[in-house]
PDB file with SEQRES, HELIX, SHEET and CRYST1 records, atoms N, CA, C and O in Angstrom:
SEQRES   1 A   73  MET SER ASP LEU ILE ASN ASN ASN PRO VAL TRP VAL LYS          
SEQRES   2 A   73  LYS ILE LEU SER ILE ARG GLY LEU LEU PRO LEU LEU ARG          
SEQRES   3 A   73  VAL ALA LEU VAL SER ALA TYR LEU VAL GLY GLY MET ASN          
SEQRES   4 A   73  LYS PHE ILE GLY PHE HIS ALA ALA ILE ASP GLU GLN ALA          
SEQRES   5 A   73  SER PHE GLY LEU GLN PRO ALA TRP LEU TRP ALA SER THR          
SEQRES   6 A   73  ALA ILE VAL ILE GLU ILE VAL GLY                              
HELIX    1 AA1 SER A    2  ASN A    6  1                                   5    
HELIX    2 AA2 VAL A   10  LEU A   16  1                                   7    
HELIX    3 AA3 LEU A   21  ILE A   42  1                                  22    
HELIX    4 AA4 PHE A   44  SER A   53  1                                  10    
HELIX    5 AA5 ALA A   59  VAL A   72  1                                  14    
CRYST1    1.000    1.000    1.000  90.00  90.00  90.00 P 1           1          
ATOM      1  N   MET A   1       0.822  -1.194   0.000  1.00  0.00           N  
ATOM      2  CA  MET A   1       0.000   0.000   0.000  1.00  0.00           C  
ATOM      3  C   MET A   1       0.862   1.253   0.000  1.00  0.00           C  
ATOM      4  O   MET A   1       0.520   2.241  -0.650  1.00  0.00           O  
ATOM      5  N   SER A   2       1.987   1.221   0.728  1.00  0.00           N  
ATOM      6  CA  SER A   2       2.821   2.417   0.793  1.00  0.00           C  
ATOM      7  C   SER A   2       3.419   2.751  -0.568  1.00  0.00           C  
ATOM      8  O   SER A   2       3.566   3.927  -0.898  1.00  0.00           O  
ATOM      9  N   ASP A   3       3.772   1.727  -1.378  1.00  0.00           N  
ATOM     10  CA  ASP A   3       4.274   2.004  -2.731  1.00  0.00           C  
ATOM     11  C   ASP A   3       3.193   2.641  -3.589  1.00  0.00           C  
ATOM     12  O   ASP A   3       3.481   3.503  -4.420  1.00  0.00           O  
ATOM     13  N   LEU A   4       1.970   2.224  -3.394  1.00  0.00           N  
ATOM     14  CA  LEU A   4       0.854   2.792  -4.139  1.00  0.00           C  
ATOM     15  C   LEU A   4       0.712   4.282  -3.840  1.00  0.00           C  
ATOM     16  O   LEU A   4       0.436   5.076  -4.739  1.00  0.00           O  
ATOM     17  N   ILE A   5       0.896   4.650  -2.603  1.00  0.00           N  
ATOM     18  CA  ILE A   5       0.748   6.056  -2.205  1.00  0.00           C  
ATOM     19  C   ILE A   5       1.998   6.867  -2.538  1.00  0.00           C  
ATOM     20  O   ILE A   5       1.882   8.005  -2.992  1.00  0.00           O  
ATOM     21  N   ASN A   6       3.179   6.314  -2.326  1.00  0.00           N  
ATOM     22  CA  ASN A   6       4.424   7.079  -2.450  1.00  0.00           C  
ATOM     23  C   ASN A   6       4.775   7.461  -3.878  1.00  0.00           C  
ATOM     24  O   ASN A   6       5.501   8.438  -4.064  1.00  0.00           O  
ATOM     25  N   ASN A   7       4.320   6.773  -4.871  1.00  0.00           N  
ATOM     26  CA  ASN A   7       4.691   7.049  -6.261  1.00  0.00           C  
ATOM     27  C   ASN A   7       3.694   7.952  -6.978  1.00  0.00           C  
ATOM     28  O   ASN A   7       3.590   7.906  -8.204  1.00  0.00           O  
ATOM     29  N   ASN A   8       2.970   8.763  -6.239  1.00  0.00           N  
ATOM     30  CA  ASN A   8       1.939   9.616  -6.820  1.00  0.00           C  
ATOM     31  C   ASN A   8       2.152  11.070  -6.428  1.00  0.00           C  
ATOM     32  O   ASN A   8       2.885  11.363  -5.484  1.00  0.00           O  
ATOM     33  N   PRO A   9       1.501  11.992  -7.164  1.00  0.00           N  
ATOM     34  CA  PRO A   9       1.550  13.406  -6.760  1.00  0.00           C  
ATOM     35  C   PRO A   9       0.923  13.605  -5.381  1.00  0.00           C  
ATOM     36  O   PRO A   9       0.207  12.736  -4.882  1.00  0.00           O  
ATOM     37  N   VAL A  10       1.198  14.744  -4.783  1.00  0.00           N  
ATOM     38  CA  VAL A  10       0.737  15.031  -3.419  1.00  0.00           C  
ATOM     39  C   VAL A  10      -0.785  14.944  -3.307  1.00  0.00           C  
ATOM     40  O   VAL A  10      -1.295  14.377  -2.342  1.00  0.00           O  
ATOM     41  N   TRP A  11      -1.514  15.492  -4.272  1.00  0.00           N  
ATOM     42  CA  TRP A  11      -2.979  15.484  -4.173  1.00  0.00           C  
ATOM     43  C   TRP A  11      -3.532  14.069  -4.244  1.00  0.00           C  
ATOM     44  O   TRP A  11      -4.552  13.771  -3.624  1.00  0.00           O  
ATOM     45  N   VAL A  12      -2.862  13.185  -5.001  1.00  0.00           N  
ATOM     46  CA  VAL A  12      -3.302  11.786  -5.059  1.00  0.00           C  
ATOM     47  C   VAL A  12      -2.963  11.085  -3.748  1.00  0.00           C  
ATOM     48  O   VAL A  12      -3.749  10.269  -3.265  1.00  0.00           O  
ATOM     49  N   LYS A  13      -1.799  11.391  -3.164  1.00  0.00           N  
ATOM     50  CA  LYS A  13      -1.422  10.805  -1.870  1.00  0.00           C  
ATOM     51  C   LYS A  13      -2.460  11.144  -0.804  1.00  0.00           C  
ATOM     52  O   LYS A  13      -2.827  10.296   0.009  1.00  0.00           O  
ATOM     53  N   LYS A  14      -2.929  12.392  -0.815  1.00  0.00           N  
ATOM     54  CA  LYS A  14      -3.920  12.798   0.184  1.00  0.00           C  
ATOM     55  C   LYS A  14      -5.233  12.043   0.008  1.00  0.00           C  
ATOM     56  O   LYS A  14      -5.856  11.629   0.985  1.00  0.00           O  
ATOM     57  N   ILE A  15      -5.648  11.866  -1.247  1.00  0.00           N  
ATOM     58  CA  ILE A  15      -6.893  11.133  -1.506  1.00  0.00           C  
ATOM     59  C   ILE A  15      -6.748   9.672  -1.093  1.00  0.00           C  
ATOM     60  O   ILE A  15      -7.642   9.114  -0.457  1.00  0.00           O  
ATOM     61  N   LEU A  16      -5.617   9.046  -1.456  1.00  0.00           N  
ATOM     62  CA  LEU A  16      -5.425   7.627  -1.149  1.00  0.00           C  
ATOM     63  C   LEU A  16      -5.212   7.369   0.341  1.00  0.00           C  
ATOM     64  O   LEU A  16      -5.403   6.244   0.803  1.00  0.00           O  
ATOM     65  N   SER A  17      -4.823   8.384   1.090  1.00  0.00           N  
ATOM     66  CA  SER A  17      -4.598   8.195   2.519  1.00  0.00           C  
ATOM     67  C   SER A  17      -5.882   8.310   3.337  1.00  0.00           C  
ATOM     68  O   SER A  17      -5.852   8.088   4.547  1.00  0.00           O  
ATOM     69  N   ILE A  18      -7.003   8.648   2.713  1.00  0.00           N  
ATOM     70  CA  ILE A  18      -8.279   8.726   3.433  1.00  0.00           C  
ATOM     71  C   ILE A  18      -8.682   7.319   3.855  1.00  0.00           C  
ATOM     72  O   ILE A  18      -8.817   6.420   3.025  1.00  0.00           O  
ATOM     73  N   ARG A  19      -8.870   7.148   5.145  1.00  0.00           N  
ATOM     74  CA  ARG A  19      -9.175   5.828   5.696  1.00  0.00           C  
ATOM     75  C   ARG A  19     -10.537   5.334   5.201  1.00  0.00           C  
ATOM     76  O   ARG A  19     -11.531   6.056   5.272  1.00  0.00           O  
ATOM     77  N   GLY A  20     -10.569   4.116   4.708  1.00  0.00           N  
ATOM     78  CA  GLY A  20     -11.814   3.507   4.267  1.00  0.00           C  
ATOM     79  C   GLY A  20     -12.231   3.859   2.847  1.00  0.00           C  
ATOM     80  O   GLY A  20     -13.269   3.389   2.381  1.00  0.00           O  
ATOM     81  N   LEU A  21     -11.452   4.668   2.156  1.00  0.00           N  
ATOM     82  CA  LEU A  21     -11.829   5.085   0.811  1.00  0.00           C  
ATOM     83  C   LEU A  21     -11.652   3.968  -0.219  1.00  0.00           C  
ATOM     84  O   LEU A  21     -12.498   3.795  -1.096  1.00  0.00           O  
ATOM     85  N   LEU A  22     -10.566   3.215  -0.117  1.00  0.00           N  
ATOM     86  CA  LEU A  22     -10.307   2.179  -1.119  1.00  0.00           C  
ATOM     87  C   LEU A  22     -11.394   1.094  -1.155  1.00  0.00           C  
ATOM     88  O   LEU A  22     -11.806   0.703  -2.247  1.00  0.00           O  
ATOM     89  N   PRO A  23     -11.877   0.591  -0.005  1.00  0.00           N  
ATOM     90  CA  PRO A  23     -12.987  -0.367  -0.085  1.00  0.00           C  
ATOM     91  C   PRO A  23     -14.239   0.239  -0.719  1.00  0.00           C  
ATOM     92  O   PRO A  23     -14.947  -0.437  -1.466  1.00  0.00           O  
ATOM     93  N   LEU A  24     -14.509   1.492  -0.429  1.00  0.00           N  
ATOM     94  CA  LEU A  24     -15.661   2.173  -1.020  1.00  0.00           C  
ATOM     95  C   LEU A  24     -15.491   2.285  -2.534  1.00  0.00           C  
ATOM     96  O   LEU A  24     -16.443   2.069  -3.284  1.00  0.00           O  
ATOM     97  N   LEU A  25     -14.299   2.617  -2.978  1.00  0.00           N  
ATOM     98  CA  LEU A  25     -14.037   2.713  -4.415  1.00  0.00           C  
ATOM     99  C   LEU A  25     -14.159   1.359  -5.100  1.00  0.00           C  
ATOM    100  O   LEU A  25     -14.626   1.277  -6.236  1.00  0.00           O  
ATOM    101  N   ARG A  26     -13.744   0.302  -4.421  1.00  0.00           N  
ATOM    102  CA  ARG A  26     -13.882  -1.049  -4.996  1.00  0.00           C  
ATOM    103  C   ARG A  26     -15.349  -1.422  -5.174  1.00  0.00           C  
ATOM    104  O   ARG A  26     -15.728  -2.005  -6.191  1.00  0.00           O  
ATOM    105  N   VAL A  27     -16.170  -1.088  -4.190  1.00  0.00           N  
ATOM    106  CA  VAL A  27     -17.613  -1.360  -4.299  1.00  0.00           C  
ATOM    107  C   VAL A  27     -18.206  -0.554  -5.449  1.00  0.00           C  
ATOM    108  O   VAL A  27     -19.032  -1.065  -6.205  1.00  0.00           O  
ATOM    109  N   ALA A  28     -17.789   0.696  -5.584  1.00  0.00           N  
ATOM    110  CA  ALA A  28     -18.288   1.528  -6.688  1.00  0.00           C  
ATOM    111  C   ALA A  28     -17.876   0.939  -8.033  1.00  0.00           C  
ATOM    112  O   ALA A  28     -18.640   0.977  -8.997  1.00  0.00           O  
ATOM    113  N   LEU A  29     -16.660   0.393  -8.091  1.00  0.00           N  
ATOM    114  CA  LEU A  29     -16.167  -0.178  -9.332  1.00  0.00           C  
ATOM    115  C   LEU A  29     -16.973  -1.403  -9.761  1.00  0.00           C  
ATOM    116  O   LEU A  29     -17.217  -1.589 -10.953  1.00  0.00           O  
ATOM    117  N   VAL A  30     -17.382  -2.226  -8.825  1.00  0.00           N  
ATOM    118  CA  VAL A  30     -18.111  -3.447  -9.164  1.00  0.00           C  
ATOM    119  C   VAL A  30     -19.626  -3.283  -9.066  1.00  0.00           C  
ATOM    120  O   VAL A  30     -20.364  -4.255  -9.230  1.00  0.00           O  
ATOM    121  N   SER A  31     -20.092  -2.073  -8.801  1.00  0.00           N  
ATOM    122  CA  SER A  31     -21.530  -1.869  -8.603  1.00  0.00           C  
ATOM    123  C   SER A  31     -22.360  -2.248  -9.825  1.00  0.00           C  
ATOM    124  O   SER A  31     -23.496  -2.698  -9.675  1.00  0.00           O  
ATOM    125  N   ALA A  32     -21.825  -2.078 -11.018  1.00  0.00           N  
ATOM    126  CA  ALA A  32     -22.576  -2.455 -12.220  1.00  0.00           C  
ATOM    127  C   ALA A  32     -22.850  -3.957 -12.231  1.00  0.00           C  
ATOM    128  O   ALA A  32     -23.934  -4.390 -12.622  1.00  0.00           O  
ATOM    129  N   TYR A  33     -21.868  -4.751 -11.801  1.00  0.00           N  
ATOM    130  CA  TYR A  33     -22.080  -6.199 -11.746  1.00  0.00           C  
ATOM    131  C   TYR A  33     -23.060  -6.572 -10.645  1.00  0.00           C  
ATOM    132  O   TYR A  33     -23.894  -7.459 -10.828  1.00  0.00           O  
ATOM    133  N   LEU A  34     -22.964  -5.895  -9.496  1.00  0.00           N  
ATOM    134  CA  LEU A  34     -23.901  -6.175  -8.407  1.00  0.00           C  
ATOM    135  C   LEU A  34     -25.331  -5.841  -8.806  1.00  0.00           C  
ATOM    136  O   LEU A  34     -26.247  -6.622  -8.549  1.00  0.00           O  
ATOM    137  N   VAL A  35     -25.525  -4.695  -9.428  1.00  0.00           N  
ATOM    138  CA  VAL A  35     -26.863  -4.298  -9.868  1.00  0.00           C  
ATOM    139  C   VAL A  35     -27.370  -5.245 -10.950  1.00  0.00           C  
ATOM    140  O   VAL A  35     -28.535  -5.642 -10.929  1.00  0.00           O  
ATOM    141  N   GLY A  36     -26.511  -5.606 -11.890  1.00  0.00           N  
ATOM    142  CA  GLY A  36     -26.919  -6.538 -12.946  1.00  0.00           C  
ATOM    143  C   GLY A  36     -27.314  -7.893 -12.390  1.00  0.00           C  
ATOM    144  O   GLY A  36     -28.303  -8.483 -12.825  1.00  0.00           O  
ATOM    145  N   GLY A  37     -26.546  -8.386 -11.430  1.00  0.00           N  
ATOM    146  CA  GLY A  37     -26.869  -9.664 -10.804  1.00  0.00           C  
ATOM    147  C   GLY A  37     -28.173  -9.614 -10.037  1.00  0.00           C  
ATOM    148  O   GLY A  37     -28.964 -10.557 -10.088  1.00  0.00           O  
ATOM    149  N   MET A  38     -28.405  -8.521  -9.323  1.00  0.00           N  
ATOM    150  CA  MET A  38     -29.665  -8.387  -8.582  1.00  0.00           C  
ATOM    151  C   MET A  38     -30.853  -8.267  -9.530  1.00  0.00           C  
ATOM    152  O   MET A  38     -31.920  -8.819  -9.262  1.00  0.00           O  
ATOM    153  N   ASN A  39     -30.673  -7.546 -10.640  1.00  0.00           N  
ATOM    154  CA  ASN A  39     -31.762  -7.437 -11.623  1.00  0.00           C  
ATOM    155  C   ASN A  39     -32.086  -8.796 -12.227  1.00  0.00           C  
ATOM    156  O   ASN A  39     -33.255  -9.128 -12.425  1.00  0.00           O  
ATOM    157  N   LYS A  40     -31.064  -9.576 -12.516  1.00  0.00           N  
ATOM    158  CA  LYS A  40     -31.301 -10.920 -13.044  1.00  0.00           C  
ATOM    159  C   LYS A  40     -31.996 -11.801 -12.008  1.00  0.00           C  
ATOM    160  O   LYS A  40     -32.872 -12.596 -12.348  1.00  0.00           O  
ATOM    161  N   PHE A  41     -31.601 -11.654 -10.741  1.00  0.00           N  
ATOM    162  CA  PHE A  41     -32.212 -12.445  -9.680  1.00  0.00           C  
ATOM    163  C   PHE A  41     -33.679 -12.093  -9.512  1.00  0.00           C  
ATOM    164  O   PHE A  41     -34.522 -12.979  -9.371  1.00  0.00           O  
ATOM    165  N   ILE A  42     -33.987 -10.796  -9.528  1.00  0.00           N  
ATOM    166  CA  ILE A  42     -35.373 -10.348  -9.364  1.00  0.00           C  
ATOM    167  C   ILE A  42     -36.224 -10.749 -10.564  1.00  0.00           C  
ATOM    168  O   ILE A  42     -37.356 -11.203 -10.401  1.00  0.00           O  
ATOM    169  N   GLY A  43     -35.683 -10.584 -11.761  1.00  0.00           N  
ATOM    170  CA  GLY A  43     -36.401 -10.956 -12.981  1.00  0.00           C  
ATOM    171  C   GLY A  43     -35.804 -12.219 -13.586  1.00  0.00           C  
ATOM    172  O   GLY A  43     -35.279 -12.204 -14.700  1.00  0.00           O  
ATOM    173  N   PHE A  44     -35.893 -13.307 -12.837  1.00  0.00           N  
ATOM    174  CA  PHE A  44     -35.223 -14.551 -13.243  1.00  0.00           C  
ATOM    175  C   PHE A  44     -35.710 -15.066 -14.594  1.00  0.00           C  
ATOM    176  O   PHE A  44     -34.916 -15.583 -15.380  1.00  0.00           O  
ATOM    177  N   HIS A  45     -36.993 -14.934 -14.869  1.00  0.00           N  
ATOM    178  CA  HIS A  45     -37.511 -15.417 -16.155  1.00  0.00           C  
ATOM    179  C   HIS A  45     -36.930 -14.615 -17.312  1.00  0.00           C  
ATOM    180  O   HIS A  45     -36.655 -15.175 -18.373  1.00  0.00           O  
ATOM    181  N   ALA A  46     -36.744 -13.330 -17.126  1.00  0.00           N  
ATOM    182  CA  ALA A  46     -36.113 -12.517 -18.166  1.00  0.00           C  
ATOM    183  C   ALA A  46     -34.652 -12.915 -18.346  1.00  0.00           C  
ATOM    184  O   ALA A  46     -34.137 -12.903 -19.464  1.00  0.00           O  
ATOM    185  N   ALA A  47     -33.985 -13.268 -17.251  1.00  0.00           N  
ATOM    186  CA  ALA A  47     -32.594 -13.721 -17.342  1.00  0.00           C  
ATOM    187  C   ALA A  47     -32.508 -15.039 -18.107  1.00  0.00           C  
ATOM    188  O   ALA A  47     -31.575 -15.256 -18.879  1.00  0.00           O  
ATOM    189  N   ILE A  48     -33.480 -15.910 -17.889  1.00  0.00           N  
ATOM    190  CA  ILE A  48     -33.525 -17.175 -18.633  1.00  0.00           C  
ATOM    191  C   ILE A  48     -33.722 -16.888 -20.116  1.00  0.00           C  
ATOM    192  O   ILE A  48     -33.035 -17.471 -20.955  1.00  0.00           O  
ATOM    193  N   ASP A  49     -34.642 -16.008 -20.445  1.00  0.00           N  
ATOM    194  CA  ASP A  49     -34.876 -15.645 -21.845  1.00  0.00           C  
ATOM    195  C   ASP A  49     -33.632 -15.034 -22.484  1.00  0.00           C  
ATOM    196  O   ASP A  49     -33.333 -15.292 -23.650  1.00  0.00           O  
ATOM    197  N   GLU A  50     -32.912 -14.226 -21.715  1.00  0.00           N  
ATOM    198  CA  GLU A  50     -31.684 -13.610 -22.226  1.00  0.00           C  
ATOM    199  C   GLU A  50     -30.647 -14.681 -22.580  1.00  0.00           C  
ATOM    200  O   GLU A  50     -30.026 -14.627 -23.641  1.00  0.00           O  
ATOM    201  N   GLN A  51     -30.472 -15.636 -21.695  1.00  0.00           N  
ATOM    202  CA  GLN A  51     -29.482 -16.686 -21.950  1.00  0.00           C  
ATOM    203  C   GLN A  51     -29.924 -17.568 -23.119  1.00  0.00           C  
ATOM    204  O   GLN A  51     -29.091 -18.010 -23.910  1.00  0.00           O  
ATOM    205  N   ALA A  52     -31.203 -17.821 -23.227  1.00  0.00           N  
ATOM    206  CA  ALA A  52     -31.720 -18.619 -24.342  1.00  0.00           C  
ATOM    207  C   ALA A  52     -31.514 -17.888 -25.671  1.00  0.00           C  
ATOM    208  O   ALA A  52     -31.274 -18.521 -26.699  1.00  0.00           O  
ATOM    209  N   SER A  53     -31.608 -16.556 -25.648  1.00  0.00           N  
ATOM    210  CA  SER A  53     -31.413 -15.791 -26.885  1.00  0.00           C  
ATOM    211  C   SER A  53     -29.980 -15.898 -27.389  1.00  0.00           C  
ATOM    212  O   SER A  53     -29.718 -15.703 -28.576  1.00  0.00           O  
ATOM    213  N   PHE A  54     -29.043 -16.212 -26.477  1.00  0.00           N  
ATOM    214  CA  PHE A  54     -27.656 -16.429 -26.881  1.00  0.00           C  
ATOM    215  C   PHE A  54     -27.412 -17.864 -27.316  1.00  0.00           C  
ATOM    216  O   PHE A  54     -26.305 -18.207 -27.733  1.00  0.00           O  
ATOM    217  N   GLY A  55     -28.439 -18.711 -27.223  1.00  0.00           N  
ATOM    218  CA  GLY A  55     -28.321 -20.107 -27.620  1.00  0.00           C  
ATOM    219  C   GLY A  55     -27.745 -21.005 -26.539  1.00  0.00           C  
ATOM    220  O   GLY A  55     -27.327 -22.127 -26.824  1.00  0.00           O  
ATOM    221  N   LEU A  56     -27.719 -20.525 -25.303  1.00  0.00           N  
ATOM    222  CA  LEU A  56     -27.167 -21.311 -24.203  1.00  0.00           C  
ATOM    223  C   LEU A  56     -28.258 -22.180 -23.587  1.00  0.00           C  
ATOM    224  O   LEU A  56     -29.307 -21.687 -23.172  1.00  0.00           O  
ATOM    225  N   GLN A  57     -27.990 -23.477 -23.535  1.00  0.00           N  
ATOM    226  CA  GLN A  57     -28.959 -24.419 -22.989  1.00  0.00           C  
ATOM    227  C   GLN A  57     -28.269 -25.314 -21.972  1.00  0.00           C  
ATOM    228  O   GLN A  57     -27.131 -25.710 -22.225  1.00  0.00           O  
ATOM    229  N   PRO A  58     -28.860 -25.656 -20.863  1.00  0.00           N  
ATOM    230  CA  PRO A  58     -30.149 -25.184 -20.366  1.00  0.00           C  
ATOM    231  C   PRO A  58     -30.038 -23.739 -19.881  1.00  0.00           C  
ATOM    232  O   PRO A  58     -29.138 -23.389 -19.117  1.00  0.00           O  
ATOM    233  N   ALA A  59     -30.952 -22.932 -20.331  1.00  0.00           N  
ATOM    234  CA  ALA A  59     -30.893 -21.492 -20.075  1.00  0.00           C  
ATOM    235  C   ALA A  59     -30.993 -21.166 -18.588  1.00  0.00           C  
ATOM    236  O   ALA A  59     -30.358 -20.218 -18.125  1.00  0.00           O  
ATOM    237  N   TRP A  60     -31.777 -21.933 -17.833  1.00  0.00           N  
ATOM    238  CA  TRP A  60     -31.916 -21.665 -16.399  1.00  0.00           C  
ATOM    239  C   TRP A  60     -30.584 -21.844 -15.676  1.00  0.00           C  
ATOM    240  O   TRP A  60     -30.280 -21.113 -14.734  1.00  0.00           O  
ATOM    241  N   LEU A  61     -29.786 -22.827 -16.124  1.00  0.00           N  
ATOM    242  CA  LEU A  61     -28.489 -23.067 -15.496  1.00  0.00           C  
ATOM    243  C   LEU A  61     -27.527 -21.914 -15.784  1.00  0.00           C  
ATOM    244  O   LEU A  61     -26.813 -21.459 -14.891  1.00  0.00           O  
ATOM    245  N   TRP A  62     -27.511 -21.449 -17.025  1.00  0.00           N  
ATOM    246  CA  TRP A  62     -26.634 -20.343 -17.400  1.00  0.00           C  
ATOM    247  C   TRP A  62     -27.063 -19.044 -16.733  1.00  0.00           C  
ATOM    248  O   TRP A  62     -26.219 -18.231 -16.355  1.00  0.00           O  
ATOM    249  N   ALA A  63     -28.377 -18.842 -16.584  1.00  0.00           N  
ATOM    250  CA  ALA A  63     -28.863 -17.650 -15.888  1.00  0.00           C  
ATOM    251  C   ALA A  63     -28.457 -17.698 -14.412  1.00  0.00           C  
ATOM    252  O   ALA A  63     -28.023 -16.693 -13.850  1.00  0.00           O  
ATOM    253  N   SER A  64     -28.598 -18.845 -13.803  1.00  0.00           N  
ATOM    254  CA  SER A  64     -28.201 -19.000 -12.398  1.00  0.00           C  
ATOM    255  C   SER A  64     -26.705 -18.777 -12.220  1.00  0.00           C  
ATOM    256  O   SER A  64     -26.277 -18.130 -11.264  1.00  0.00           O  
ATOM    257  N   THR A  65     -25.918 -19.311 -13.139  1.00  0.00           N  
ATOM    258  CA  THR A  65     -24.469 -19.137 -13.086  1.00  0.00           C  
ATOM    259  C   THR A  65     -24.089 -17.666 -13.231  1.00  0.00           C  
ATOM    260  O   THR A  65     -23.216 -17.174 -12.515  1.00  0.00           O  
ATOM    261  N   ALA A  66     -24.739 -16.968 -14.151  1.00  0.00           N  
ATOM    262  CA  ALA A  66     -24.459 -15.545 -14.348  1.00  0.00           C  
ATOM    263  C   ALA A  66     -24.791 -14.752 -13.088  1.00  0.00           C  
ATOM    264  O   ALA A  66     -24.044 -13.851 -12.709  1.00  0.00           O  
ATOM    265  N   ILE A  67     -25.896 -15.079 -12.445  1.00  0.00           N  
ATOM    266  CA  ILE A  67     -26.298 -14.385 -11.220  1.00  0.00           C  
ATOM    267  C   ILE A  67     -25.262 -14.595 -10.122  1.00  0.00           C  
ATOM    268  O   ILE A  67     -24.837 -13.639  -9.473  1.00  0.00           O  
ATOM    269  N   VAL A  68     -24.858 -15.835  -9.916  1.00  0.00           N  
ATOM    270  CA  VAL A  68     -23.888 -16.140  -8.871  1.00  0.00           C  
ATOM    271  C   VAL A  68     -22.560 -15.432  -9.138  1.00  0.00           C  
ATOM    272  O   VAL A  68     -21.975 -14.838  -8.233  1.00  0.00           O  
ATOM    273  N   ILE A  69     -22.092 -15.497 -10.370  1.00  0.00           N  
ATOM    274  CA  ILE A  69     -20.808 -14.868 -10.702  1.00  0.00           C  
ATOM    275  C   ILE A  69     -20.880 -13.350 -10.529  1.00  0.00           C  
ATOM    276  O   ILE A  69     -19.944 -12.743 -10.009  1.00  0.00           O  
ATOM    277  N   GLU A  70     -21.974 -12.737 -10.959  1.00  0.00           N  
ATOM    278  CA  GLU A  70     -22.080 -11.285 -10.860  1.00  0.00           C  
ATOM    279  C   GLU A  70     -22.212 -10.799  -9.421  1.00  0.00           C  
ATOM    280  O   GLU A  70     -21.703  -9.729  -9.087  1.00  0.00           O  
ATOM    281  N   ILE A  71     -22.876 -11.555  -8.571  1.00  0.00           N  
ATOM    282  CA  ILE A  71     -23.068 -11.109  -7.186  1.00  0.00           C  
ATOM    283  C   ILE A  71     -21.887 -11.528  -6.312  1.00  0.00           C  
ATOM    284  O   ILE A  71     -21.367 -10.718  -5.545  1.00  0.00           O  
ATOM    285  N   VAL A  72     -21.470 -12.764  -6.419  1.00  0.00           N  
ATOM    286  CA  VAL A  72     -20.410 -13.272  -5.538  1.00  0.00           C  
ATOM    287  C   VAL A  72     -19.031 -12.870  -6.045  1.00  0.00           C  
ATOM    288  O   VAL A  72     -18.144 -12.535  -5.259  1.00  0.00           O  
ATOM    289  N   GLY A  73     -18.860 -12.904  -7.359  1.00  0.00           N  
ATOM    290  CA  GLY A  73     -17.533 -12.619  -7.939  1.00  0.00           C  
ATOM    291  C   GLY A  73     -17.086 -11.241  -7.680  1.00  0.00           C  
ATOM    292  O   GLY A  73     -15.996 -10.855  -8.102  1.00  0.00           O  
TER     293      GLY A  73                                                      
END                                                                             
C-alpha cells in the first residue's frame, strides 16, 4: 500500500490516505455487476430468456451461473 501512495503526486497521496476510501471505491467499481446480478435475480424469467437468446442451454443453469458470478464474484 505504501508504494501505491508514495509514487503519486501530493494530491493523489492525500486522496489515497483517506481511511476507508479504497474499499468504497472497490464497491463503486463493481456496482454495475452487483446491480446486474440483482436485476437478473429479481427478474429470473427474463434472465432465462436472455441466456436462451444467446443459444445457451439449459438457459436456467446459465442464468443461475451468471447471477452467482455477478453477485459473488
